[in-house]
GUBA-160432 format. One record per residue (C-alpha): residue number from 1; residue in three letters; x, y, z. Coordinates in steps of 0.2 Angstrom, whole numbers, plus 5000, padded with zeros to 4 digits. Each point is the difference from the previous one (the first is absolute). Example, Ala and Ser with C-alpha at 12.3 -4.5 7.8 and 13.67 -1.06 7.14 Angstrom:
% GUBA-160432
1	ALA	5062	4978	5039 .
2	SER	5006	5017	4997 .
END
This chain:
% GUBA-160432
1	UNK	5254	5836	5651 .
2	UNK	5014	5011	5007 .
3	UNK	4998	5003	5018 .
4	UNK	4998	5018	4998 .
5	UNK	4984	4997	4989 .
6	UNK	4994	4989	5012 .
7	UNK	5001	5014	5013 .
8	UNK	4993	5013	4989 .
9	UNK	4985	4988	4997 .
10	UNK	4999	4997	5019 .
11	UNK	4999	5019	5003 .
12	UNK	4987	5002	4988 .
13	UNK	4989	4984	5007 .
14	UNK	4984	5005	5008 .
15	UNK	4990	4996	5015 .
16	UNK	4981	4995	5000 .
17	UNK	4998	5018	5005 .
18	UNK	5010	5007	4984 .
19	UNK	5015	5006	5009 .
20	UNK	5015	4997	4992 .
21	UNK	5013	4990	5011 .
22	UNK	5014	5013	4997 .
23	UNK	4989	5013	5010 .
24	UNK	5000	4989	5015 .
25	UNK	5013	4999	5014 .
26	UNK	5011	4983	5001 .
27	UNK	4992	4998	5017 .
28	UNK	4983	4997	4992 .
29	UNK	5005	4986	4989 .
30	UNK	4991	4984	5003 .
31	UNK	5003	4982	4995 .
32	UNK	4984	5001	4991 .
33	UNK	5006	5014	4990 .
34	UNK	5015	4991	4994 .
35	UNK	4988	4985	4996 .
36	UNK	4989	5010	4991 .
37	UNK	5016	5006	4988 .
38	UNK	5005	4983	4996 .
39	UNK	4982	4993	4997 .
40	UNK	4997	4995	4981 .
41	UNK	5018	5000	4997 .
42	UNK	5010	4985	4993 .
43	UNK	5011	4990	5012 .
44	UNK	5015	5007	4994 .
45	UNK	4993	5019	5000 .
46	UNK	4995	4998	5017 .
47	UNK	5017	4994	5004 .
48	UNK	5009	5015	4992 .
49	UNK	4986	5011	5008 .
50	UNK	5002	4994	5017 .
51	UNK	5019	5001	5000 .
52	UNK	5000	5018	4995 .
53	UNK	4986	5006	5014 .
54	UNK	5011	4990	5014 .
55	UNK	5015	5011	4994 .
56	UNK	4988	5015	5003 .
57	UNK	4994	4993	5017 .
58	UNK	5018	4996	5006 .
59	UNK	5006	5018	4996 .
60	UNK	4984	5006	5009 .
61	UNK	5004	4989	5016 .
62	UNK	5019	5006	4999 .
63	UNK	4994	5018	5000 .
64	UNK	4986	4998	5016 .
65	UNK	4985	5001	4988 .
66	UNK	4995	4983	5004 .
67	UNK	5001	4989	5015 .
68	UNK	4995	4984	4991 .
69	UNK	5002	4991	4983 .
70	UNK	4981	4999	4993 .
71	UNK	5007	4988	4987 .
72	UNK	5009	4988	5012 .
73	UNK	4985	4986	4996 .
74	UNK	4996	5004	4984 .
75	UNK	5005	4988	4987 .
76	UNK	5000	5002	4982 .
77	UNK	4991	4986	4987 .
78	UNK	5010	4985	4997 .
79	UNK	5002	4996	4981 .
80	UNK	4989	4988	4993 .
81	UNK	5006	4984	4993 .
82	UNK	5016	4992	5000 .
83	UNK	5015	5009	5008 .
84	UNK	5012	5007	4987 .
85	UNK	5015	4987	4998 .
86	UNK	5011	5015	4994 .
87	UNK	5013	4998	4986 .
88	UNK	5001	4984	4994 .
89	UNK	5014	4989	5007 .
90	UNK	5011	4991	4985 .
91	UNK	5002	4981	5001 .
92	UNK	5014	4991	4993 .
93	UNK	4992	4996	4983 .
94	UNK	4998	5018	4998 .
95	UNK	5016	5005	5006 .
96	UNK	5009	4987	4988 .
97	UNK	4988	5005	4985 .
98	UNK	5008	5018	5003 .
99	UNK	5017	4992	4999 .
100	UNK	4997	4991	4985 .
101	UNK	4995	5015	4990 .
102	UNK	5015	5012	5009 .
103	UNK	5015	4992	5000 .
104	UNK	5016	5003	5009 .
105	UNK	5009	5017	4993 .
106	UNK	4983	5009	4999 .
107	UNK	4994	5013	5012 .
108	UNK	4983	4993	5001 .
109	UNK	5009	4984	5007 .
110	UNK	5010	5011	5012 .
111	UNK	4985	5008	5007 .
112	UNK	4992	4984	5004 .
113	UNK	5014	4993	5008 .
114	UNK	5004	5016	5011 .
115	UNK	4980	5001	5006 .
116	UNK	5001	4981	5004 .
117	UNK	5017	5001	5008 .
118	UNK	4998	5015	5012 .
119	UNK	4978	5000	5001 .
120	UNK	5002	5018	4996 .
121	UNK	4986	5012	4996 .
122	UNK	5001	5007	4983 .
123	UNK	5006	5017	5007 .
124	UNK	5016	4994	5006 .
125	UNK	5004	4987	4987 .
126	UNK	5000	5013	4986 .
127	UNK	5013	5010	5011 .
128	UNK	5010	4985	5007 .
129	UNK	5017	4999	4990 .
130	UNK	5020	4997	5002 .
131	UNK	5001	5012	5013 .
132	UNK	4990	4988	5012 .
133	UNK	5011	4986	4997 .
134	UNK	5009	4999	5016 .
135	UNK	5010	4982	5002 .
136	UNK	4988	4991	4990 .
137	UNK	4985	5009	5009 .
138	UNK	4988	5013	4995 .
139	UNK	4999	5013	5013 .
140	UNK	4987	5013	5000 .
141	UNK	4986	5009	5009 .
142	UNK	4982	4998	4993 .
143	UNK	4992	5015	4994 .
144	UNK	4983	4997	5008 .
145	UNK	5008	5000	5017 .
146	UNK	5013	5015	4998 .
147	UNK	4989	5011	5011 .
148	UNK	4995	4988	5014 .
149	UNK	5011	4986	5005 .
150	UNK	5015	5003	4986 .
151	UNK	5004	4982	5002 .
152	UNK	5015	4994	4990 .
153	UNK	4999	4982	4990 .
154	UNK	5015	4990	4995 .
155	UNK	4996	4985	4990 .
156	UNK	5011	4987	4992 .
157	UNK	5002	4999	4982 .
158	UNK	4994	4984	4994 .
159	UNK	5007	4990	4986 .
160	UNK	4984	5003	4990 .
161	UNK	5003	5019	5000 .
162	UNK	5018	4999	4998 .
163	UNK	4998	4989	4984 .
164	UNK	4989	5014	4992 .
165	UNK	5012	5014	5006 .
166	UNK	5016	4991	4993 .
167	UNK	4990	4996	4983 .
168	UNK	4997	5018	4996 .
169	UNK	5010	5007	4986 .
170	UNK	5013	5013	5006 .
171	UNK	4991	5014	4991 .
172	UNK	4983	4997	5004 .
173	UNK	5001	5015	5011 .
174	UNK	5005	5018	4996 .
175	UNK	5014	5007	5007 .
176	UNK	4999	5004	5019 .
177	UNK	4985	4989	5002 .
178	UNK	4999	4990	5015 .
179	UNK	4982	4993	5001 .
180	UNK	4998	4982	4996 .
181	UNK	4985	5003	4990 .
182	UNK	4999	5013	4986 .
183	UNK	4989	5005	4986 .
184	UNK	5003	4998	4982 .
185	UNK	5012	5013	4999 .
186	UNK	5012	4994	5014 .
187	UNK	4993	5012	5012 .
188	UNK	4992	4999	5017 .
189	UNK	4981	5000	4999 .
190	UNK	4993	5017	5004 .
191	UNK	4989	4994	5014 .
192	UNK	4993	4983	5008 .
193	UNK	4984	5002	4990 .
194	UNK	5009	5001	4983 .
195	UNK	5010	4984	5005 .
196	UNK	4984	4992	5005 .
197	UNK	4992	5004	4984 .
198	UNK	5015	4992	4988 .
199	UNK	5000	4984	5013 .
200	UNK	4982	4999	4996 .
201	UNK	5006	5000	4981 .
202	UNK	5013	4987	5004 .
203	UNK	4986	4989	5007 .
204	UNK	4988	5003	4986 .
205	UNK	5016	4994	4988 .
206	UNK	5001	4985	5011 .
207	UNK	4982	4995	4996 .
208	UNK	4994	5001	5018 .
209	UNK	4982	5002	4999 .
210	UNK	4988	5009	5013 .
211	UNK	4991	4988	5012 .
212	UNK	4983	5001	5008 .
213	UNK	5004	4998	5018 .
214	UNK	4989	4994	5016 .
215	UNK	4995	5016	5004 .
216	UNK	4993	5003	4984 .
217	UNK	5012	5012	4994 .
218	UNK	5010	4998	4983 .
219	UNK	5018	5003	5003 .
220	UNK	5017	5000	4991 .
221	UNK	5016	4995	5005 .
222	UNK	5010	5014	5005 .
223	UNK	5016	5004	5009 .
224	UNK	4992	5002	5017 .
225	UNK	4995	4981	4998 .
226	UNK	5018	4995	5001 .
227	UNK	5002	5008	5016 .
228	UNK	4987	4988	5007 .
229	UNK	5007	4987	4991 .
230	UNK	5017	5002	5008 .
231	UNK	4993	5001	5017 .
232	UNK	4988	4984	4996 .
233	UNK	5017	4990	4995 .
234	UNK	5010	5005	5015 .
235	UNK	4984	4994	5011 .
236	UNK	5001	4984	4993 .
237	UNK	5018	4998	5001 .
238	UNK	4998	5001	5018 .
239	UNK	5004	5019	5004 .
240	UNK	4992	5006	5016 .
241	UNK	4989	5017	5002 .
242	UNK	5015	5009	5006 .
243	UNK	5009	4993	4985 .
244	UNK	4988	5007	4988 .
245	UNK	4998	5016	5006 .
246	UNK	5020	5002	5000 .
247	UNK	4998	4998	4982 .
248	UNK	4983	5009	4995 .
249	UNK	5004	5014	5012 .
250	UNK	4983	4998	5008 .
251	UNK	4997	5008	5018 .
252	UNK	4989	4987	5008 .
253	UNK	4997	4981	4999 .
254	UNK	4982	5003	4995 .
255	UNK	5006	5007	4982 .
256	UNK	5009	4983	4998 .
257	UNK	4988	4987	5009 .
258	UNK	4989	4996	4983 .
259	UNK	5016	4992	4994 .
260	UNK	5003	4990	5016 .
261	UNK	4982	4996	5001 .
262	UNK	5001	4993	4981 .
263	UNK	5015	4990	5005 .
264	UNK	4992	4993	5016 .
265	UNK	4983	4996	4991 .
266	UNK	5009	4990	4987 .
267	UNK	5011	4990	5012 .
268	UNK	4985	4995	5011 .
269	UNK	4989	4994	4987 .
270	UNK	5013	4988	4993 .
271	UNK	5004	4995	5017 .
272	UNK	4981	4996	5002 .
273	UNK	5000	4992	4983 .
274	UNK	5014	4989	5006 .
275	UNK	4991	4994	5015 .
276	UNK	4986	4996	4991 .
277	UNK	5010	4990	4988 .
278	UNK	5008	4991	5013 .
279	UNK	4985	4996	5010 .
280	UNK	4996	4981	5003 .
281	UNK	4983	5002	4990 .
282	UNK	5006	5008	4986 .
283	UNK	5014	4987	4997 .
284	UNK	4988	4988	5004 .
285	UNK	4988	5006	4986 .
286	UNK	5015	5002	4988 .
287	UNK	5005	4982	5002 .
288	UNK	4983	4993	4997 .
289	UNK	4999	5009	4984 .
END
């Protein structure tokens, strides 16, 4: 629900006496009024309502209408069930299956290699082109951080992407078009969503089936999953958290920690099992068999 509609509901919400919240002064708002407004809602709805009300409270405090934040100790319900896994990460079998279907010389193949090479979001991937190629590196400002950090990324073009670009027919793009990925008419995609929809078609053509994930949700292989696959590959190659951030454009280590944790878990588990295999008791048991 949009924030303005939530505020409309908050103003119309009634106290036990029948008086609307919108008829009261800010100074009369108490924590119980907020919890009553949240009561009976789903976890997601509570989160959205609490977020909107907090904006209102902060405004009231800035105007001197409130001295303290009545929402400070209030937390929205946590979602039931397993934590969402988000977009599904591609693994090597799916990547190879896609490559087998979409050979070098196709836009579909360029799209895959581009997403894997620079771990870009689809909004950036559908805009990146020859104008961003500077001495063998792709250099651009991610759209998501244009208004915040304005961070510039510069990432080397790996051989797999270069091979895909070199294999494209010279007339694959319309005159004057610089973007690497284009629609069926050789033109840039009208939007990131249009590119995402076309990439979904390429995934379907490659025979990639929906998968029931551990969190109970069924997901398809999509463009954003390749961003996660690229970061996973970097982590398994030994890249540090700072190095991952320099490719992904993330602003904090917390945002890439899941990839590092995955590597640490696998390595620690391998080390543990090797110790077990080399333990005297284990060797003796094997010899006696």
